[in-house]
C-alpha positions as CSV (number, residue, x, y, z in Angstrom):
1,M,7.1,-14.2,33.8
2,R,7.5,-12.5,30.4
3,C,10.0,-12.6,27.6
4,L,11.1,-8.9,27.7
5,R,10.8,-8.5,24.0
6,S,7.3,-8.8,24.1
7,L,7.0,-6.3,26.9
8,A,9.2,-3.4,24.9
9,R,11.1,-1.7,21.7
10,I,15.1,-2.8,22.6
11,Y,17.5,-0.6,20.8
12,P,21.7,-0.4,20.5
13,G,23.8,2.0,21.6
14,L,26.1,4.1,19.6
15,A,29.5,2.9,19.3
16,L,31.9,5.4,19.8
17,F,34.6,3.6,18.2
18,G,36.1,1.9,15.6
19,R,34.3,2.6,12.0
20,T,31.3,4.8,13.0
21,I,30.0,7.8,12.4
22,A,30.2,9.4,16.1
23,G,33.1,12.2,16.1
24,R,32.2,12.9,12.8
25,G,30.2,16.1,11.6
26,E,29.1,19.4,12.9
27,F,26.1,17.9,15.2
28,E,26.5,17.8,18.7
29,A,24.3,15.2,21.0
30,S,24.8,14.5,24.6
31,A,26.1,10.8,25.5
32,V,25.3,8.9,28.3
33,S,27.2,5.7,28.7
34,V,27.7,3.1,31.6
35,K,30.3,5.2,33.4
36,D,27.2,7.6,33.9
37,I,25.5,5.9,35.8
38,G,26.1,6.4,39.6
39,P,25.6,3.8,42.6
40,S,22.0,5.1,43.2
41,A,20.7,4.2,39.8
42,A,20.9,7.9,38.4
43,V,22.7,8.9,35.9
44,M,25.5,11.6,37.4
45,G,27.9,14.4,36.5
46,P,28.2,16.1,33.1
47,L,27.6,14.3,30.1
48,T,30.1,13.9,27.3
49,T,29.1,15.4,24.2
50,V,29.6,13.1,20.7
51,R,29.4,14.8,17.4
52,L,27.6,13.7,14.3
53,P,27.0,14.2,10.7
54,H,23.4,14.7,11.0
55,P,20.8,15.3,13.7
56,E,19.1,11.9,11.7
57,D,22.0,9.8,12.5
58,A,21.1,10.4,16.5
59,A,17.6,9.0,16.3
60,R,18.1,5.2,16.5
61,Y,19.9,5.8,19.9
62,R,18.0,8.6,21.1
63,I,16.7,8.0,24.8
64,E,13.4,9.0,25.8
65,R,12.2,10.1,28.9
66,G,11.5,7.0,30.9
67,D,13.5,4.6,28.4
68,V,15.2,1.5,30.8
69,L,18.9,2.0,30.2
70,V,20.8,-1.5,30.7
71,A,24.3,-2.5,31.1
72,V,25.8,-4.7,28.5
73,R,30.1,-3.5,29.0
74,G,31.3,-3.3,32.1
75,T,32.0,-5.2,35.5
76,V,28.5,-4.9,37.0
77,P,25.5,-5.1,35.1
78,K,23.6,-1.1,35.7
79,V,20.5,-0.1,34.9
80,A,18.8,2.9,35.6
81,V,15.5,5.0,34.1
82,A,15.7,7.8,31.9
83,S,15.0,10.9,33.2
84,E,13.4,14.2,31.6
85,R,17.2,15.4,31.6
86,L,18.7,12.9,29.5
87,A,15.5,12.8,26.7
88,G,17.1,13.6,23.6
89,A,20.7,11.9,24.3
90,V,22.2,9.7,22.3
91,L,23.0,6.0,24.1
92,T,26.3,4.4,23.7
93,A,27.5,1.0,23.3
94,T,28.3,0.7,26.2
95,L,24.2,0.2,27.0
96,A,21.3,-1.2,25.4
97,G,17.5,0.9,26.0
98,V,14.6,-1.0,26.8
99,R,11.0,1.5,25.8
100,L,8.8,-0.5,27.7
101,D,4.9,-0.7,25.6
102,E,2.6,1.5,27.7
103,G,0.5,0.3,30.2
104,L,1.9,-3.4,31.0
105,L,4.9,-2.6,32.8
106,L,6.0,0.8,34.4
107,P,9.8,1.2,33.5
108,E,10.5,1.5,37.4
109,V,9.3,-1.8,38.3
110,L,11.4,-3.3,35.3
111,A,14.4,-1.4,36.7
112,A,13.8,-2.6,40.4
113,Y,13.8,-6.7,39.4
114,L,16.9,-6.0,37.3
115,R,18.6,-4.5,39.6
116,S,17.6,-7.0,42.3
117,D,19.4,-10.4,43.6
118,L,16.9,-12.3,41.2
119,G,17.5,-9.7,38.0
120,Q,21.2,-9.3,38.5
121,S,21.4,-13.5,38.6
122,A,19.5,-13.5,34.9
123,I,21.3,-10.8,33.7
124,L,25.0,-12.4,34.7
125,A,23.9,-15.7,33.3
126,M,23.4,-14.3,29.9
127,V,27.7,-13.1,29.9
128,R,30.0,-14.3,27.2
129,S,32.8,-13.0,28.8
130,A,35.2,-15.0,30.3
131,T,36.4,-12.3,31.7
132,G,33.7,-11.8,34.2
133,Q,33.5,-8.8,32.1
134,I,29.8,-7.9,30.8
135,A,29.2,-8.8,27.0
136,L,25.8,-8.8,26.2
137,T,23.7,-8.0,22.8
138,V,20.4,-6.1,22.1
139,R,19.0,-9.9,21.7
140,D,20.3,-11.4,25.0
141,I,18.2,-8.5,26.6
142,G,15.0,-9.1,24.9
143,S,15.4,-12.6,25.6
144,L,15.2,-11.8,29.6
145,E,11.9,-13.3,31.2
146,V,10.4,-10.7,33.6
147,P,8.1,-10.9,35.9
148,V,4.5,-8.3,35.5
149,P,2.4,-8.1,38.5
150,P,-1.3,-5.9,38.4
151,M,-0.6,-2.5,38.1
152,E,-1.9,-2.1,41.6
153,V,1.6,-4.3,42.6
154,Q,3.6,-2.6,40.6
155,R,2.8,1.3,41.9
156,R,3.6,-0.5,45.4
157,V,7.3,-1.2,43.9
158,V,7.4,2.0,42.3
159,A,6.8,3.7,45.5
160,M,9.2,1.7,47.6
161,A,11.5,1.8,45.2
162,S,11.6,5.6,44.4
163,E,11.9,6.0,48.7
164,L,15.0,3.5,48.5
165,N,16.3,5.6,45.2
166,S,16.6,9.0,46.9
167,Y,17.7,7.5,49.9
168,E,20.5,6.3,48.2
169,E,21.1,9.6,46.3
170,Y,21.2,11.5,49.4
171,T,24.0,8.9,51.0
172,A,25.8,9.2,47.7
173,Q,26.1,12.8,47.9
174,A,27.1,12.5,51.6
175,L,29.8,10.3,50.8
176,E,30.9,12.5,48.2
177,L,30.4,15.5,50.5
178,R,33.0,13.9,52.8
179,R,35.2,12.6,50.7
180,Q,35.9,16.3,49.5
181,V,36.4,17.7,52.7
182,T,38.7,14.9,54.1
183,Q,40.6,15.7,50.9
184,Q,40.7,19.3,51.4
185,L,41.6,18.7,55.3
186,V,44.2,16.5,53.7
187,A,45.4,19.2,51.4
188,G,46.3,21.8,54.1
189,L,47.5,19.6,56.8
190,L,50.2,18.6,54.0
191,A,50.4,22.2,53.0
192,G,50.9,23.5,56.8
193,E,53.7,20.6,57.0
194,R,55.9,22.0,54.3
195,N,55.3,25.3,55.1
196,A,56.8,24.4,58.7
């Protein structure tokens, strides 16, 4: 087990409310928040756009491919690995970014651990809210103890996690399609009743 801050640079998200640079200026950037992380740990749907005074204002919060995104606000400890689609977007204050040092721990392995029962318990043990809401800091995330298995084991974990994520994404898409079809059928039936 290693302390996460010894393996990575951990950075905060941009505050969108209160005294902040967000919403002021002409530079637009896509933003990722905890609500964008779906049930299969993929970032779903279109991203929000935020306005900033200058492109440099986004630098501290900019996501790179492979960053592990960890919920620091919300009701569920969500975790995702940033895909190529998210590279260049900014992280909002509902998430913290973990940029791992190369060669020690693969992002997918860290994400798989943090989504596991052991990882979820470790995150929830740090929650500072009496209401059950997640309220973590970058320092809290950095103090997490995480396993660093040999690289051969990490590659096997990545292969298994990838297969599971594909299955979960397929299932989530199928459930969404079923929900949409059901809504259309119910709307059609109700419209038919009104016209009868």
